[in-house]
C-alpha angles and dihedrals in degrees: 000000000000111000105169144026104237111178137003114208115223113192109208136178095224116029095189092051090048092048091052091048095050096041104034100033107024096036099238122148129227110248096181141340126202133181122179091196092240100084100282108115130153134182118202115205135176138186089243136004110272095024113158094223123046139181119237115205111214131182103256096207094049093049091047089057093047097044112013092175093067121105101238096184121122112266120233103255129185114200123194132223135171091209103055098155096050092044090050091051092045092052091050091050090052090053093247112157105249133178125221122292104252137177118235131168103291099029149306121318145173133189128224138186129229121222091277092053095253109149128224133172134226123203129193112246117175 
């Protein structure tokens, strides 16, 4: 039986750019980073140390060569925060592309784009 979501793979064009975005702008931390010296490199990041679910940044071109059948598109991901207004303002101050704050069934939410124009959403959960 599956009892937890462990990692979400994000396939990116520039791992260093993605790492800087998620750590310097979005406030994530690097959990681990591995490079086998032959093109396979991954960077595991999380919103906080000890998070149960992490993102793993993979080189999209390398993975496409290894496994061309994989869907390398960005998954639709909803992140949660208990400080939506301050996060929204912080993202705007860091020149992150953000959408409008909107109310939907279940709470308030906004979307944002990383530096490769992949979109994610953040919902207020208190």
